[in-house]
Backbone as CSV, one residue per row, in Angstrom:
resi,resn,N_x,N_y,N_z,CA_x,CA_y,CA_z,C_x,C_y,C_z
1,UNK,4.948,5.098,-5.370,4.872,5.411,-6.805,5.474,4.388,-7.545
2,UNK,4.780,4.510,-8.779,5.103,3.365,-9.955,6.563,3.551,-10.486
3,UNK,7.236,2.420,-10.619,8.449,2.576,-11.202,8.291,2.340,-12.760
4,UNK,9.256,2.698,-13.510,9.262,2.579,-14.970,9.175,1.240,-15.243
5,UNK,8.342,0.895,-16.504,7.985,-0.516,-16.588,7.064,-1.506,-15.793
6,UNK,6.212,-0.430,-15.112,5.249,-0.933,-14.263,4.311,-2.005,-14.832
7,UNK,4.178,-3.129,-14.193,3.249,-4.196,-14.767,1.872,-4.195,-14.323
8,UNK,0.977,-3.889,-15.184,-0.512,-3.761,-14.630,-0.860,-4.954,-14.141
9,UNK,-0.319,-6.088,-14.545,-0.826,-7.526,-13.985,-0.833,-7.424,-12.568
10,UNK,-0.009,-6.532,-11.863,0.301,-6.672,-10.383,-0.897,-5.860,-9.728
11,UNK,-1.883,-5.208,-10.432,-2.917,-4.368,-9.884,-3.768,-5.200,-9.198
12,UNK,-4.253,-6.283,-9.687,-5.063,-7.375,-9.240,-4.829,-7.770,-7.849
13,UNK,-3.554,-8.543,-7.870,-3.004,-8.976,-6.439,-2.919,-7.931,-5.447
14,UNK,-2.444,-6.769,-5.937,-2.361,-5.382,-4.996,-3.849,-5.108,-4.406
15,UNK,-4.744,-5.178,-5.208,-6.123,-4.722,-4.781,-6.493,-5.997,-3.770
16,UNK,-6.169,-7.248,-3.920,-6.651,-8.300,-3.193,-5.970,-8.203,-1.992
17,UNK,-4.607,-7.821,-1.795,-3.928,-7.464,-0.675,-4.543,-6.553,0.171
18,UNK,-5.100,-5.312,-0.524,-5.588,-4.322,0.309,-7.030,-4.937,0.669
19,UNK,-7.730,-5.616,0.095,-8.948,-6.176,0.503,-8.646,-6.890,1.776
20,UNK,-7.622,-7.872,1.852,-7.225,-8.665,2.838,-7.059,-7.686,4.135
21,UNK,-6.351,-6.531,4.030,-5.988,-5.804,5.020,-7.250,-5.223,5.541
22,UNK,-8.232,-4.662,4.540,-9.469,-4.209,5.223,-10.346,-5.258,5.972
23,UNK,-10.341,-6.424,5.522,-11.044,-7.560,6.306,-10.466,-7.754,7.618
24,UNK,-9.248,-7.621,7.800,-8.622,-7.737,9.132,-8.708,-6.314,9.833
25,UNK,-9.398,-5.468,9.464,-9.669,-4.298,10.088,-8.455,-3.197,10.090
26,UNK,-7.393,-3.350,9.334,-6.100,-2.650,9.238,-6.195,-1.461,8.135
27,UNK,-7.131,-1.466,7.238,-7.188,-0.578,6.211,-8.274,0.255,6.328
28,UNK,-8.016,1.702,6.642,-8.822,2.826,6.762,-9.449,3.280,5.281
29,UNK,-8.440,3.576,4.474,-8.990,3.912,3.059,-7.819,3.763,2.050
30,UNK,-8.127,3.830,0.858,-7.104,3.650,-0.262,-7.669,4.246,-1.442
31,UNK,-6.562,4.411,-2.344,-7.001,5.111,-3.728,-5.935,5.344,-4.482
32,UNK,-6.044,5.313,-5.811,-4.975,5.842,-6.822,-4.856,7.394,-7.073
33,UNK,-3.729,7.734,-7.463,-3.649,9.108,-7.722,-4.339,9.533,-9.074
34,UNK,-4.708,10.601,-9.445,-5.434,10.988,-10.691,-4.471,10.792,-11.909
35,UNK,-3.371,11.220,-11.638,-2.182,10.933,-12.769,-1.683,9.661,-13.031
36,UNK,-2.459,8.671,-12.271,-1.910,7.177,-12.317,-0.269,6.971,-12.051
37,UNK,0.244,7.811,-11.287,1.624,7.703,-11.033,1.812,6.769,-9.917
38,UNK,0.640,6.436,-9.116,0.704,5.543,-7.916,-0.593,5.842,-7.136
39,UNK,-0.567,5.491,-5.836,-1.493,5.703,-4.975,-1.075,5.755,-3.503
40,UNK,-2.026,5.750,-2.523,-1.867,5.672,-1.055,-2.907,4.912,-0.494
41,UNK,-2.455,4.495,0.585,-3.408,3.772,1.535,-3.198,4.074,3.100
42,UNK,-4.205,4.074,3.954,-3.935,4.737,5.455,-4.289,3.265,6.088
43,UNK,-3.283,2.910,6.892,-3.579,1.707,7.863,-3.967,2.140,9.329
44,UNK,-4.793,1.667,10.005,-5.179,1.909,11.185,-4.967,0.927,12.377
45,UNK,-4.808,1.338,13.414,-4.571,0.239,14.516,-3.167,-0.392,14.584
46,UNK,-2.284,0.393,14.000,-0.869,-0.019,13.875,-0.041,0.367,15.113
47,UNK,0.721,-0.474,15.804,1.381,-0.100,16.953,2.586,0.862,16.668
48,UNK,3.145,0.670,15.597,4.275,1.578,15.464,4.693,1.388,13.867
49,UNK,5.723,2.227,13.645,6.285,2.301,12.099,6.798,1.027,11.592
50,UNK,7.558,0.370,12.542,8.192,-0.938,12.212,6.892,-1.947,11.747
51,UNK,5.957,-1.961,12.428,4.758,-2.895,12.103,4.118,-2.445,10.860
52,UNK,3.900,-1.221,10.525,3.387,-0.759,9.281,4.274,-1.121,8.059
53,UNK,5.607,-0.876,8.300,6.678,-1.258,7.152,6.616,-2.676,7.018
54,UNK,6.499,-3.485,8.115,6.362,-4.993,7.870,5.117,-5.415,6.850
55,UNK,4.088,-4.823,7.309,2.764,-5.004,6.467,2.906,-4.649,5.107
56,UNK,3.464,-3.364,4.720,3.510,-2.956,3.326,4.493,-3.616,2.516
57,UNK,5.459,-4.258,3.366,6.700,-5.230,2.632,6.078,-6.313,1.984
58,UNK,4.573,-6.746,2.384,3.978,-7.710,1.866,3.048,-7.525,0.742
59,UNK,3.110,-6.199,0.380,2.238,-5.961,-0.681,2.903,-6.240,-1.959
60,UNK,2.063,-7.043,-2.877,2.711,-7.397,-4.224,3.415,-6.462,-5.062
61,UNK,2.987,-5.217,-4.764,3.810,-4.030,-5.639,5.325,-4.040,-4.987
62,UNK,5.339,-4.120,-3.867,6.635,-4.038,-3.079,7.361,-5.377,-3.332
63,UNK,6.610,-6.463,-3.051,7.391,-7.829,-3.536,8.095,-7.968,-4.834
64,UNK,7.420,-7.559,-5.776,7.730,-7.478,-7.188,8.658,-6.251,-7.639
65,UNK,8.938,-5.249,-6.641,9.669,-4.218,-7.230,9.057,-3.210,-8.001
66,UNK,7.654,-3.412,-8.248,6.880,-2.463,-9.135,6.783,-1.124,-8.801
67,UNK,6.703,-0.849,-7.525,6.536,0.516,-7.025,7.514,0.691,-5.854
68,UNK,7.887,2.030,-5.690,8.433,2.391,-4.489,7.288,2.763,-3.383
69,UNK,7.326,2.106,-2.266,6.460,2.245,-1.108,7.160,2.828,0.111
70,UNK,6.802,4.071,0.343,7.210,4.788,1.476,6.244,4.936,2.722
71,UNK,6.669,4.428,3.858,5.711,4.645,4.993,6.028,5.841,5.776
72,UNK,4.829,6.661,6.193,5.002,7.886,6.966,4.167,7.717,8.235
73,UNK,4.524,7.911,9.207,3.494,8.131,10.345,2.954,9.487,10.308
74,UNK,1.561,9.521,10.378,0.922,10.554,10.189,0.181,11.139,11.375
75,UNK,0.311,12.146,12.002,-0.008,12.715,13.027,-1.356,13.629,12.835
76,UNK,-2.446,13.086,12.208,-3.777,13.609,11.870,-4.334,14.087,13.116
77,UNK,-5.252,15.144,12.805,-5.921,15.644,13.975,-7.606,15.818,13.570
């Protein structure tokens, strides 16, 4: 979720980060929320929650404190 004072200049580096994950075969899908409050992305092939947290910690939105990023293990069927 975006924090107050969100810097739109971080969107391009964030999208480049997602493109890198996709090229590595780690990103299943991504997209922004319709109300522009934030977005979500789904990682694949991740061994455990700690690995997922390490990956998203490299997201420019996390590095610059622009968004609150929460990782959830999803037991989809």
